[in-house]
KEVONU-506507 format. One record per residue (C-alpha): x, y, z; residue in three letters; chain. Coordinates in Angstrom, 3 decimals, m for minus. Example, Ala and Ser with C-alpha at 12.3 -4.5 7.8 and 13.67 -1.06 7.14 Angstrom:
BEGIN
(node (12.300,m4.500,7.800),'Ala','A')
(node (13.670,m1.060,7.140),'Ser','A')
//
This chain:
BEGIN
(node (m3.354,m19.982,8.271),'Met','A')
(node (m4.828,m16.496,8.744),'Ala','A')
(node (m8.492,m16.139,9.623),'Ser','A')
(node (m10.585,m14.688,6.827),'Ile','A')
(node (m13.022,m11.802,7.217),'Gln','A')
(node (m15.963,m12.029,4.837),'Lys','A')
(node (m18.239,m9.155,3.866),'Thr','A')
(node (m21.714,m10.294,2.819),'Val','A')
(node (m23.464,m7.747,0.611),'Ser','A')
(node (m27.049,m6.950,1.668),'Pro','A')
(node (m27.850,m6.354,m1.993),'Val','A')
(node (m27.890,m10.016,m2.987),'Asp','A')
(node (m26.432,m11.992,m0.075),'Gly','A')
(node (m23.180,m12.927,m1.774),'Arg','A')
(node (m19.688,m12.537,m0.336),'Val','A')
(node (m18.469,m9.245,m1.801),'Tyr','A')
(node (m15.078,m8.897,m0.076),'Val','A')
(node (m12.702,m11.292,1.687),'Glu','A')
(node (m9.687,m10.133,3.662),'Arg','A')
(node (m7.257,m11.935,5.973),'Pro','A')
(node (m7.346,m10.734,9.553),'Leu','A')
(node (m4.098,m9.347,10.916),'Ala','A')
(node (m2.033,m11.614,13.116),'Ser','A')
(node (m0.663,m10.414,16.486),'Pro','A')
(node (2.753,m10.018,14.858),'Ala','A')
(node (1.312,m7.881,12.048),'Glu','A')
(node (m0.533,m5.673,14.545),'Ile','A')
(node (2.634,m5.260,16.605),'Ala','A')
(node (4.518,m4.269,13.445),'Arg','A')
(node (1.862,m1.672,12.586),'Ala','A')
(node (2.211,m0.147,16.049),'Ile','A')
(node (5.996,m0.015,15.783),'Ala','A')
(node (5.829,1.531,12.309),'Asp','A')
(node (3.350,4.150,13.540),'Ala','A')
(node (5.495,5.156,16.481),'Arg','A')
(node (8.600,5.400,14.325),'Ala','A')
(node (6.841,7.431,11.643),'Ala','A')
(node (5.324,9.798,14.184),'His','A')
(node (8.742,10.909,15.419),'Ala','A')
(node (9.407,12.555,12.042),'Ala','A')
(node (5.813,13.475,11.139),'Trp','A')
(node (5.371,15.638,14.224),'Arg','A')
(node (8.196,17.881,12.953),'Leu','A')
(node (6.544,18.553,9.590),'Val','A')
(node (5.181,22.123,9.460),'Pro','A')
(node (1.409,22.541,9.576),'Val','A')
(node (1.322,24.138,6.126),'Cys','A')
(node (2.922,21.038,4.607),'Glu','A')
(node (0.494,18.737,6.404),'Arg','A')
(node (m2.394,20.836,5.089),'Val','A')
(node (m1.084,20.621,1.526),'Ala','A')
(node (m0.717,16.854,1.826),'Leu','A')
(node (m4.260,16.409,3.109),'Ile','A')
(node (m5.613,18.470,0.211),'Asn','A')
(node (m3.670,16.285,m2.224),'Arg','A')
(node (m5.140,13.201,m0.555),'Ala','A')
(node (m8.628,14.623,m0.975),'Val','A')
(node (m7.913,15.223,m4.652),'Asp','A')
(node (m6.853,11.590,m5.041),'Ala','A')
(node (m9.892,10.362,m3.150),'Phe','A')
(node (m12.396,12.409,m5.130),'Val','A')
(node (m10.834,11.300,m8.418),'Ala','A')
(node (m12.095,7.782,m7.650),'Lys','A')
(node (m15.581,8.911,m6.637),'Arg','A')
(node (m17.463,6.602,m9.012),'Asp','A')
(node (m15.704,3.422,m7.882),'Ala','A')
(node (m15.951,4.458,m4.242),'Ile','A')
(node (m19.687,5.130,m4.544),'Ala','A')
(node (m20.310,1.759,m6.163),'Glu','A')
(node (m18.358,0.010,m3.405),'Glu','A')
(node (m20.426,1.757,m0.722),'Ile','A')
(node (m23.618,0.491,m2.339),'Thr','A')
(node (m22.427,m3.104,m2.581),'Trp','A')
(node (m20.890,m3.189,0.894),'Gln','A')
(node (m23.760,m1.696,2.927),'Met','A')
(node (m26.735,m1.262,0.593),'Gly','A')
(node (m27.183,2.478,0.110),'Arg','A')
(node (m28.853,3.360,m3.232),'Pro','A')
(node (m26.318,4.178,m5.935),'Ile','A')
(node (m27.952,7.548,m6.548),'Gly','A')
(node (m27.132,8.559,m2.963),'Gln','A')
(node (m23.687,7.020,m2.406),'Ser','A')
(node (m21.757,9.788,m4.221),'Pro','A')
(node (m22.986,12.204,m1.565),'Gly','A')
(node (m20.660,10.575,0.934),'Glu','A')
(node (m17.658,11.355,m1.260),'Val','A')
(node (m18.763,14.991,m1.390),'Arg','A')
(node (m19.171,15.002,2.381),'Gly','A')
(node (m15.647,13.703,2.898),'Val','A')
(node (m14.292,16.462,0.682),'Glu','A')
(node (m16.286,19.146,2.510),'Glu','A')
(node (m15.179,18.069,5.970),'Arg','A')
(node (m11.551,17.319,5.133),'Ala','A')
(node (m10.999,20.584,3.264),'Arg','A')
(node (m12.676,22.596,6.019),'Tyr','A')
(node (m10.535,21.044,8.745),'Met','A')
(node (m7.457,21.649,6.601),'Ala','A')
(node (m8.488,25.289,6.112),'Ser','A')
(node (m8.605,25.997,9.849),'Ile','A')
(node (m5.702,23.790,10.961),'Ala','A')
(node (m3.014,26.475,11.124),'Glu','A')
(node (m5.174,28.820,13.174),'Ala','A')
(node (m6.543,26.070,15.417),'Ala','A')
(node (m3.115,24.590,16.116),'Leu','A')
(node (m1.253,27.878,16.587),'Ser','A')
(node (0.045,28.665,20.090),'Pro','A')
(node (m2.176,30.779,22.274),'Gly','A')
(node (m0.547,33.963,23.554),'Asp','A')
(node (m0.774,34.277,27.324),'Ser','A')
(node (m0.255,38.032,27.338),'Gly','A')
(node (2.725,40.323,27.764),'Ala','A')
(node (4.993,40.051,30.802),'Lys','A')
(node (8.349,41.882,30.779),'Pro','A')
(node (11.281,39.489,30.597),'Gly','A')
(node (9.188,36.468,29.639),'Phe','A')
(node (7.734,34.736,26.620),'Thr','A')
(node (4.714,32.641,27.543),'Arg','A')
(node (2.328,30.617,25.392),'Phe','A')
(node (0.330,27.428,25.277),'Val','A')
(node (1.012,25.183,22.285),'Ala','A')
(node (m1.022,22.242,21.019),'Arg','A')
(node (1.088,19.080,21.065),'Ala','A')
(node (0.066,15.871,19.266),'Pro','A')
(node (m1.082,13.005,21.437),'Leu','A')
(node (0.921,10.457,19.435),'Gly','A')
(node (m0.859,7.411,18.083),'Leu','A')
(node (m4.599,7.679,17.446),'Ile','A')
(node (m6.626,4.486,17.021),'Phe','A')
(node (m9.844,5.070,15.078),'Thr','A')
(node (m12.596,2.452,15.005),'Ile','A')
(node (m15.154,3.241,12.297),'Ala','A')
(node (m18.621,1.789,11.556),'Pro','A')
(node (m20.326,0.773,8.322),'Trp','A')
(node (m23.371,3.053,8.134),'Asn','A')
(node (m21.505,6.163,6.911),'Tyr','A')
(node (m18.171,4.448,6.430),'Pro','A')
(node (m16.189,7.431,5.183),'Tyr','A')
(node (m17.920,10.283,6.969),'Leu','A')
(node (m17.582,8.684,10.391),'Thr','A')
(node (m13.883,7.975,9.808),'Ala','A')
(node (m12.888,11.302,8.250),'Val','A')
(node (m14.076,13.149,11.371),'Asn','A')
(node (m11.101,11.864,13.344),'Ser','A')
(node (m8.595,10.592,10.773),'Val','A')
(node (m8.016,13.878,8.937),'Val','A')
(node (m7.846,16.175,12.004),'Pro','A')
(node (m5.565,13.676,13.733),'Ala','A')
(node (m3.123,13.744,10.812),'Leu','A')
(node (m3.329,17.521,10.539),'Leu','A')
(node (m2.427,17.708,14.220),'Ala','A')
(node (0.685,15.580,13.453),'Ser','A')
(node (m0.528,12.361,15.044),'Asn','A')
(node (m0.056,8.922,13.547),'Ala','A')
(node (m3.268,6.976,12.878),'Val','A')
(node (m4.275,3.321,12.780),'Ile','A')
(node (m7.749,2.760,11.345),'Leu','A')
(node (m9.814,m0.340,12.022),'Lys','A')
(node (m12.887,m0.287,9.840),'His','A')
(node (m16.069,m2.333,10.136),'Ser','A')
(node (m15.962,m5.833,8.721),'Ala','A')
(node (m18.915,m4.724,6.575),'Gln','A')
(node (m16.934,m1.969,4.849),'Thr','A')
(node (m13.260,m2.964,4.718),'Pro','A')
(node (m12.669,m1.386,1.305),'Leu','A')
(node (m13.218,2.047,2.848),'Cys','A')
(node (m10.104,1.722,4.993),'Ala','A')
(node (m8.146,0.657,1.928),'Glu','A')
(node (m9.387,3.635,m0.117),'Arg','A')
(node (m8.189,6.006,2.615),'Phe','A')
(node (m4.807,4.305,2.489),'Gly','A')
(node (m4.615,4.665,m1.300),'Glu','A')
(node (m5.441,8.377,m1.140),'Ala','A')
(node (m2.843,9.134,1.522),'Phe','A')
(node (m0.198,7.116,m0.305),'Ala','A')
(node (m0.954,8.958,m3.550),'Ala','A')
(node (m0.567,12.253,m1.699),'Ala','A')
(node (2.875,11.305,m0.409),'Gly','A')
(node (2.089,10.710,3.257),'Leu','A')
(node (5.186,9.101,4.817),'Pro','A')
(node (4.914,5.361,5.327),'Lys','A')
(node (3.551,4.373,8.731),'Gly','A')
(node (1.822,7.680,9.525),'Val','A')
(node (m1.523,6.237,8.422),'Phe','A')
(node (m2.249,2.531,8.439),'Gln','A')
(node (m5.369,0.399,8.226),'His','A')
(node (m5.563,m3.005,9.848),'Val','A')
(node (m8.329,m5.595,9.464),'His','A')
(node (m8.901,m7.009,12.956),'Met','A')
(node (m11.430,m9.031,14.913),'Asn','A')
(node (m13.042,m7.748,18.104),'His','A')
(node (m10.549,m9.396,20.480),'Asp','A')
(node (m7.576,m7.921,18.640),'Ser','A')
(node (m9.296,m4.530,18.591),'Thr','A')
(node (m9.790,m4.505,22.357),'Leu','A')
(node (m6.182,m5.601,22.909),'Lys','A')
(node (m4.914,m2.787,20.723),'Leu','A')
(node (m6.931,m0.256,22.737),'Ile','A')
(node (m5.046,m1.461,25.802),'Gly','A')
(node (m1.634,m1.363,24.138),'Ala','A')
(node (0.736,1.099,25.857),'Pro','A')
(node (1.702,2.653,22.522),'Glu','A')
(node (m1.860,3.868,21.798),'Val','A')
(node (m2.526,7.395,23.058),'Asp','A')
(node (m6.179,8.000,22.171),'Phe','A')
(node (m9.166,6.068,20.808),'Val','A')
(node (m11.901,7.406,18.520),'Cys','A')
(node (m14.887,5.072,18.360),'Phe','A')
(node (m18.163,5.428,16.493),'Thr','A')
(node (m20.753,2.735,17.057),'Gly','A')
(node (m23.299,1.351,19.483),'Ser','A')
(node (m23.692,2.215,23.160),'Val','A')
(node (m22.713,m1.355,23.973),'Glu','A')
(node (m19.587,m1.007,21.864),'Gly','A')
(node (m18.753,2.262,23.598),'Gly','A')
(node (m18.854,0.570,26.988),'His','A')
(node (m16.480,m2.123,25.698),'Ala','A')
(node (m14.057,0.515,24.398),'Val','A')
(node (m14.237,2.442,27.674),'Gln','A')
(node (m13.560,m0.684,29.684),'Gln','A')
(node (m10.589,m1.663,27.503),'Ala','A')
(node (m9.068,1.799,27.960),'Ala','A')
(node (m9.870,2.065,31.667),'Ser','A')
(node (m6.570,0.632,32.908),'Gln','A')
(node (m4.594,3.416,31.226),'Arg','A')
(node (m4.649,7.203,31.404),'Phe','A')
(node (m5.781,7.749,27.831),'Ile','A')
(node (m8.877,9.413,26.484),'Gly','A')
(node (m11.606,8.014,24.270),'Ala','A')
(node (m13.942,9.950,22.004),'Ala','A')
(node (m17.209,8.043,21.793),'Leu','A')
(node (m19.926,8.764,19.233),'Glu','A')
(node (m22.646,6.315,20.107),'Leu','A')
(node (m26.397,5.867,19.716),'Gly','A')
(node (m29.156,8.283,18.893),'Gly','A')
(node (m32.922,8.498,19.263),'Lys','A')
(node (m33.179,11.854,17.596),'Asp','A')
(node (m36.490,13.747,17.882),'Pro','A')
(node (m38.164,16.435,15.819),'Ala','A')
(node (m40.768,18.929,16.973),'Tyr','A')
(node (m43.052,20.474,14.364),'Val','A')
(node (m44.709,23.671,15.573),'Arg','A')
(node (m47.933,25.010,14.074),'Ala','A')
(node (m46.022,27.894,12.468),'Asp','A')
(node (m43.629,25.636,10.548),'Ala','A')
(node (m43.291,25.766,6.779),'Asn','A')
(node (m45.540,22.739,6.333),'Phe','A')
(node (m44.362,21.312,3.007),'Asp','A')
(node (m40.703,21.875,3.862),'His','A')
(node (m41.107,20.100,7.203),'Ala','A')
(node (m42.860,17.084,5.704),'Val','A')
(node (m40.373,16.648,2.871),'Glu','A')
(node (m37.292,16.978,5.031),'Asn','A')
(node (m38.557,14.858,7.902),'Leu','A')
(node (m39.466,11.993,5.575),'Val','A')
(node (m35.964,12.159,4.151),'Asp','A')
(node (m34.495,12.544,7.650),'Gly','A')
(node (m36.165,9.338,8.770),'Ala','A')
(node (m35.611,7.095,5.744),'Phe','A')
(node (m32.387,8.215,4.087),'Phe','A')
(node (m29.808,5.441,4.285),'Asn','A')
(node (m32.670,3.127,5.323),'Ser','A')
(node (m32.812,4.962,8.636),'Gly','A')
(node (m29.329,3.721,9.508),'Gln','A')
(node (m28.003,7.026,10.758),'Ser','A')
(node (m27.042,7.936,14.310),'Cys','A')
(node (m28.573,11.371,13.749),'Cys','A')
(node (m31.538,10.252,11.645),'Gly','A')
(node (m35.029,11.247,12.779),'Ile','A')
(node (m36.631,8.415,14.764),'Glu','A')
(node (m39.543,10.176,16.494),'Arg','A')
(node (m41.643,13.213,15.616),'Ile','A')
(node (m43.828,15.367,17.871),'Tyr','A')
(node (m46.374,17.514,16.033),'Val','A')
(node (m48.508,20.380,17.316),'Asp','A')
(node (m52.134,19.246,17.683),'Ala','A')
(node (m53.328,22.056,15.393),'Ala','A')
(node (m51.624,20.526,12.356),'Ile','A')
(node (m51.188,16.901,13.456),'Tyr','A')
(node (m53.872,15.241,11.284),'Asp','A')
(node (m52.801,17.112,8.185),'Arg','A')
(node (m49.143,16.370,8.898),'Phe','A')
(node (m49.474,12.607,9.284),'Val','A')
(node (m51.605,12.381,6.152),'Glu','A')
(node (m49.011,14.272,4.086),'Ala','A')
(node (m46.133,12.404,5.700),'Tyr','A')
(node (m47.590,9.000,4.888),'Ala','A')
(node (m48.484,10.057,1.343),'Ala','A')
(node (m44.907,11.105,0.602),'Leu','A')
(node (m43.497,7.963,2.222),'Thr','A')
(node (m45.620,5.789,m0.086),'Arg','A')
(node (m43.749,7.291,m3.050),'Lys','A')
(node (m40.478,5.670,m2.042),'Tyr','A')
(node (m39.045,2.933,m4.248),'Val','A')
(node (m37.638,m0.010,m2.295),'Leu','A')
(node (m35.415,m2.291,m4.297),'Gly','A')
(node (m31.981,m3.239,m5.552),'Asn','A')
(node (m29.759,m0.270,m4.624),'Pro','A')
(node (m27.666,m0.621,m7.784),'Thr','A')
(node (m30.756,0.472,m9.748),'Asp','A')
(node (m30.846,4.245,m10.307),'Glu','A')
(node (m34.648,4.251,m9.750),'Ala','A')
(node (m34.278,2.940,m6.186),'Thr','A')
(node (m34.207,5.475,m3.352),'Asn','A')
(node (m34.624,3.032,m0.465),'Leu','A')
(node (m32.195,0.131,m0.248),'Gly','A')
(node (m31.933,m2.887,2.038),'Pro','A')
(node (m30.801,m2.634,5.622),'Met','A')
(node (m27.268,m3.792,6.221),'Val','A')
(node (m28.180,m7.345,7.220),'Arg','A')
(node (m31.199,m9.540,7.933),'Ile','A')
(node (m30.708,m9.378,11.706),'Ser','A')
(node (m30.824,m5.560,11.603),'Ala','A')
(node (m34.091,m5.610,9.672),'Ala','A')
(node (m35.500,m8.219,12.054),'Asp','A')
(node (m34.723,m5.993,15.061),'Ser','A')
(node (m36.811,m3.232,13.523),'Val','A')
(node (m39.589,m5.697,12.692),'Arg','A')
(node (m39.679,m6.707,16.357),'Ile','A')
(node (m40.016,m3.067,17.461),'Gln','A')
(node (m42.852,m2.497,14.998),'Ile','A')
(node (m44.704,m5.655,16.043),'Ala','A')
(node (m44.338,m4.726,19.724),'Asp','A')
(node (m45.676,m1.215,19.110),'Ala','A')
(node (m48.672,m2.525,17.185),'Lys','A')
(node (m49.395,m5.041,19.930),'Ala','A')
(node (m49.530,m2.085,22.331),'Arg','A')
(node (m51.979,m0.120,20.190),'Gly','A')
(node (m49.900,1.643,17.541),'Ala','A')
(node (m51.242,1.858,13.997),'Arg','A')
(node (m49.206,1.653,10.837),'Gly','A')
(node (m50.019,4.008,7.991),'Leu','A')
(node (m48.025,2.211,5.269),'Ile','A')
(node (m49.191,m1.002,3.608),'Asp','A')
(node (m46.162,m3.269,3.217),'Glu','A')
(node (m47.711,m4.695,0.051),'Lys','A')
(node (m46.846,m1.423,m1.675),'Leu','A')
(node (m43.205,m2.461,m1.321),'Phe','A')
(node (m42.955,m6.023,m2.749),'Pro','A')
(node (m39.251,m6.575,m1.928),'Pro','A')
(node (m40.084,m6.152,1.767),'Ser','A')
(node (m40.436,m9.564,3.336),'Lys','A')
(node (m39.337,m11.558,6.368),'Ala','A')
(node (m36.027,m13.322,6.027),'Gly','A')
(node (m34.484,m10.540,3.928),'Thr','A')
(node (m32.785,m7.222,4.738),'Pro','A')
(node (m35.386,m5.433,2.621),'Tyr','A')
(node (m37.881,m3.627,4.844),'Leu','A')
(node (m40.670,m1.247,3.842),'Ala','A')
(node (m40.722,2.253,5.349),'Pro','A')
(node (m43.009,2.289,8.361),'Asn','A')
(node (m44.920,5.257,9.797),'Val','A')
(node (m46.588,4.605,13.162),'Leu','A')
(node (m49.201,6.718,14.938),'Ile','A')
(node (m51.064,6.217,18.234),'Asp','A')
(node (m47.643,5.672,19.762),'Val','A')
(node (m46.432,6.602,23.229),'Asp','A')
(node (m43.341,6.279,25.380),'His','A')
(node (m44.312,2.883,26.746),'Ser','A')
(node (m43.226,1.539,23.352),'Met','A')
(node (m39.602,0.736,22.543),'Ala','A')
(node (m40.010,2.291,19.105),'Val','A')
(node (m40.284,5.697,20.816),'Met','A')
(node (m37.575,5.246,23.451),'Thr','A')
(node (m34.940,2.822,22.141),'Glu','A')
(node (m32.765,3.277,19.079),'Glu','A')
(node (m34.378,1.761,15.980),'Ser','A')
(node (m31.686,2.407,13.380),'Phe','A')
(node (m33.995,1.421,10.567),'Gly','A')
(node (m36.968,2.267,8.397),'Thr','A')
(node (m39.510,3.207,11.058),'Val','A')
(node (m40.651,6.458,12.626),'Val','A')
(node (m43.291,7.170,15.260),'Gly','A')
(node (m45.372,10.364,15.217),'Ile','A')
(node (m47.080,11.764,18.339),'Met','A')
(node (m49.494,14.654,18.838),'Lys','A')
(node (m48.480,17.261,21.445),'Val','A')
(node (m50.560,19.996,22.960),'Gly','A')
(node (m47.842,22.394,24.097),'Ser','A')
(node (m44.213,23.376,23.835),'Glu','A')
(node (m43.550,22.089,27.344),'Asp','A')
(node (m44.976,18.685,26.453),'Glu','A')
(node (m42.813,18.512,23.342),'Ala','A')
(node (m39.664,19.374,25.283),'Ile','A')
(node (m40.450,16.820,27.993),'Arg','A')
(node (m40.926,14.063,25.423),'Leu','A')
(node (m37.878,15.040,23.383),'Met','A')
(node (m35.736,14.830,26.528),'Asn','A')
(node (m37.254,11.496,27.546),'Asp','A')
(node (m34.415,9.419,26.124),'Ser','A')
(node (m31.134,7.952,27.273),'Thr','A')
(node (m29.560,9.452,24.143),'Cys','A')
(node (m28.924,13.047,23.158),'Gly','A')
(node (m27.210,13.515,19.819),'Leu','A')
(node (m29.387,15.934,17.807),'Thr','A')
(node (m32.864,17.438,17.980),'Ala','A')
(node (m34.708,19.299,15.229),'Ala','A')
(node (m37.227,22.118,15.671),'Ile','A')
(node (m39.452,23.097,12.751),'Trp','A')
(node (m40.741,26.629,13.114),'Thr','A')
(node (m40.788,30.069,11.504),'Gly','A')
(node (m39.728,31.678,14.772),'Asp','A')
(node (m35.974,31.693,15.416),'Glu','A')
(node (m36.441,33.032,18.951),'Lys','A')
(node (m38.712,30.097,19.733),'Ala','A')
(node (m36.123,27.677,18.357),'Ala','A')
(node (m33.434,29.204,20.550),'Leu','A')
(node (m35.702,29.154,23.595),'Arg','A')
(node (m36.642,25.513,23.078),'Ile','A')
(node (m33.111,24.487,22.124),'Gly','A')
(node (m31.695,25.816,25.381),'Gln','A')
(node (m33.906,23.338,27.239),'Arg','A')
(node (m33.102,20.307,25.114),'Leu','A')
(node (m30.601,17.693,26.304),'Glu','A')
(node (m28.725,17.247,23.067),'Thr','A')
(node (m25.406,17.857,21.373),'Gly','A')
(node (m26.806,19.720,18.353),'Thr','A')
(node (m30.000,21.736,17.922),'Val','A')
(node (m31.317,22.105,14.380),'Phe','A')
(node (m33.922,24.550,13.127),'Met','A')
(node (m35.707,23.615,9.886),'Asn','A')
(node (m33.189,20.930,8.965),'Arg','A')
(node (m31.916,17.606,10.293),'Cys','A')
(node (m29.447,14.779,9.765),'Asp','A')
(node (m26.473,16.925,8.744),'Tyr','A')
(node (m23.016,17.681,10.116),'Leu','A')
(node (m21.646,21.178,9.560),'Asp','A')
(node (m17.840,20.863,9.853),'Pro','A')
(node (m17.595,24.325,11.376),'Ser','A')
(node (m19.610,23.119,14.391),'Leu','A')
(node (m18.572,20.638,17.067),'Ala','A')
(node (m20.098,17.199,16.563),'Trp','A')
(node (m20.867,15.911,20.038),'Thr','A')
(node (m23.492,14.156,22.130),'Gly','A')
(node (m24.718,13.890,25.697),'Val','A')
(node (m25.944,11.007,27.841),'Lys','A')
(node (m25.591,7.655,26.055),'Asp','A')
(node (m24.811,9.386,22.771),'Ser','A')
(node (m21.234,9.576,23.970),'Gly','A')
(node (m18.604,12.115,24.869),'Arg','A')
(node (m15.894,14.170,23.260),'Gly','A')
(node (m16.209,16.125,20.018),'Ala','A')
(node (m15.056,16.023,16.433),'Thr','A')
(node (m14.957,18.704,13.704),'Leu','A')
(node (m14.618,22.484,14.161),'Ser','A')
(node (m11.709,23.983,16.094),'Arg','A')
(node (m12.860,21.999,19.109),'Ile','A')
(node (m12.177,18.749,17.257),'Gly','A')
(node (m8.447,19.530,17.302),'Phe','A')
(node (m8.510,19.996,21.066),'Glu','A')
(node (m9.399,16.342,21.625),'His','A')
(node (m6.580,15.127,19.374),'Leu','A')
(node (m3.875,17.270,20.987),'Thr','A')
(node (m2.821,18.266,24.474),'Arg','A')
(node (m1.905,21.676,25.833),'Pro','A')
(node (1.822,22.213,26.288),'Lys','A')
(node (2.879,25.334,28.147),'Ser','A')
(node (6.082,27.263,27.404),'Phe','A')
(node (7.365,29.597,30.121),'His','A')
(node (10.595,31.238,28.868),'Leu','A')
(node (12.562,33.746,30.937),'Arg','A')
(node (14.243,35.948,28.375),'Thr','A')
(node (15.783,38.576,30.719),'Ala','A')
(node (18.146,37.473,33.475),'Ile','A')
//
């Protein structure tokens, strides 16, 4: 009898989805189907692949309401915010489709009499994407759509928390007419996932998840000459200069810290504020945070839902307790948020001051509803503290001076530098990280480079 994967909803603790896990024979069949389908798919012209992806996006968006509701029940995001993920999928997929022909066209190596020379982009073959639950569609679309556009076959393994997301992708591609076997989703346990990474038929792995998970993926792939794109943890900082648009900075940094219950790899987890405006900033920041409504995410009035599971909320509670034991002060009274209580995934938003880098809350990924705010006396101090992390995914600078943002950004150890915004992926820019935030890149023209290989053609035309 097949093992059953159960998805427990953080909304009310009930089992929301049950799916049988794939057997070794079923996984082997998926691999064989993918390899067979790829042989024909790689010959389909780019323009036809682009048209198919756009049809798939149409089919996906047509089910936006059901998809949004499923996101809320599977991982707890407020229903008023879940539709934004559908819009994000459309934005990224259509952008990557719009640049595919140019990005995948051969590069001319220059004129040489008697020769035709160019470098083409050849598909890698079979791409294995492993996607997480926190942004279940946005994290998957980054690799799935470009991989298909580049004429690869794809097998998607989604988080056990969000299995319906893999199925919705499959429905959209089927509705668009994607040939059978080119895209498949398989529900697997961790052991089967690691074995598939090591399978000789797999040509590349795209993984989004924890640093620990990234090490496991890297180890599983280490015996073979294949690449792995790893989007891992974040401890993303913000620096608020004295010349920042004050109200804009407060509003966006509160949202950047607490949207999706802080469960974002590029969410704001620590803020450094110029001493000249520090007191005013923390007062305004705490006041806006107190206006949040924590509760059942299926209620339209809720803008802060539960964390994905009790253990995730408890990890954040431990960080907060440790920081307070070391001298940090909390500015938010948990009693203002009645659903927040031990033994549940519901956790009040927490704003901590009197923090420093001896505290885990300022140096280790929190991935929850807590943010620490520190006073800084200079630009150099802010840069030093922002770089004092094992992660480097994004960093946000809040200032009215673009030259200052560029100057500071050049010294930051990060994949993306924001000015006056945060927690957003622009599909025209490479999404990448440094240090323990991973390696490789998705989106933009560069995203296609990691899902293809260069193939040189050197043709003597005059003999």
